[in-house]
C-alpha positions in Angstrom: -1.5 -13.1 11.3 0.7 -9.9 11.7 3.3 -10.5 14.8 5.4 -7.2 16.2 7.5 -6.3 19.0 5.7 -5.3 22.1 8.6 -2.9 24.2 6.2 -3.2 27.0 6.7 -7.0 27.3 10.0 -7.4 25.8 8.7 -9.7 23.4 7.0 -10.5 20.2 3.1 -11.2 20.0 0.5 -11.3 17.3 -0.8 -7.4 16.5 -4.5 -7.5 17.7 -7.2 -5.5 15.4 -4.2 -5.0 12.8 -4.8 -1.7 10.1 -2.5 -1.4 7.7 -1.0 2.5 7.7 1.1 4.4 6.0 4.0 6.6 8.1 5.1 9.8 7.9 7.6 9.1 5.8 5.6 7.3 3.2 6.4 3.9 4.3 3.8 1.1 5.1 3.3 -0.2 8.2 1.0 -2.4 10.2 -0.3 -1.0 13.2 -2.3 -2.8 15.9 -2.9 -3.4 20.4 -0.9 -6.2 21.7 -2.6 -8.6 23.3 -1.2 -9.1 26.5 -0.8 -5.3 27.8 -3.0 -3.3 25.4 -0.2 -1.2 24.0 0.2 0.3 20.5 2.2 -2.4 18.3 3.7 -1.5 14.8 5.3 -3.5 12.5 7.0 -1.5 9.8 6.7 -3.3 6.1 3.1 -4.2 6.2 
């Protein structure tokens, strides 16, 4: 599973419901939800 940094919790978390996205600048990223607080978590670079 993908991991990302949750800014609200200030720690690395496993991304819930990860989805591959393309950012405005054309770079790939993985975006999903934090399982702890429910906030948005994005990991740049797939």
